[in-house]
N, C-alpha and C positions, 0 to 999 in steps of 0.2 A: 693639690700642692702646686705652687707656682713654678714656672719653668726655671727661674733663676735659683730657686732653692734646691733643684735637682743636681746642681753642680757637685755637691758633696758625694752623691751616689756615683757620679762619674769619676771623681778623684779616688774613692775607695776601690771601685772596680778596676781602675787603671793601675793602682798600686798592687792589688792582688794579682793582676795579670803580669806585671813586672816581676813580682816575687816568684810566681810560678814559672815564668820564662827563664829565670836565672837559676832557681834552686832545683827544679826537677832534673834537667840535664846534668847539672853538676853532681847531684846526689847519686844518680844512676851511674855516672862515670866513675866516681870515687869508690863507692862501697855498696852497690846495689841501691835499693830504694830505702834510704835512711829516713829518720824522723822528720827532717826538713822537707824531703820530697813528699812524704805522706801528708804532712801539714799543708804543703802547697797544693797537693792534689785535692784535698778536702776543702781547702779555701776557695778553689774554683767553683765548688757547688754553691758557695755564698756569692761569688762574683757573677755568676750567670744571671740571677734575677736582678742584681744591681745594675748589670750592664744593659739588660733589657729596659729597666726603668730609666737609665741614663740616656737612652735613645731619644727621649722627649725633652732633654735639656738643651740649653743654648750653647753648650761647650763645643769645641771644634769637632767636626765630623770625623777627622782622622783619629783623634784620641778615643772617641766613642766606639768606632768600628774596630780599632786595634784592641781595645779592652774586651769587646764582645768576642772577637775571633780567638784571641789567646785564651780567654776563659772557657770557650767551648772546645778547645783543642784536646785536652786530656780526656774528656768524656767522649768525644767523637772517636778518638783512637781506641778506647775500650769497647765502644759499640762496634766499630769495624772489626776488631779482633774476635768478638763474640760471634758476629755474623760470618766471618771467614771460617771459624771453627765449626759453626753449625752447618754451613754449606759443604765443608770438607767431610764432615761426619755422615751426613744424611744424603748427600747428592753424589757421592763417589760411587763408581761402579763396583759391583761385587767382585771379589777375587776369584 
């Protein structure tokens, strides 16, 4: 695929990142993790491969990096929470 045609992937991943950046904190603050927060969380799983593909486009670097970092943020928070729980459970000293 030509580098100029990858602009659509950059735009889609950027809009997914904006949607998740706005909707996840608002939904958590208002009423727990509502349907919009879950939709944004699962949309980031689509946005991650699109962000990686958009790294090869000729779009501005700031837009591409912003989309990649914001799309990776919910998944990285979940992985951090699982690792923290694992280390707390298995590496804590016995009572």
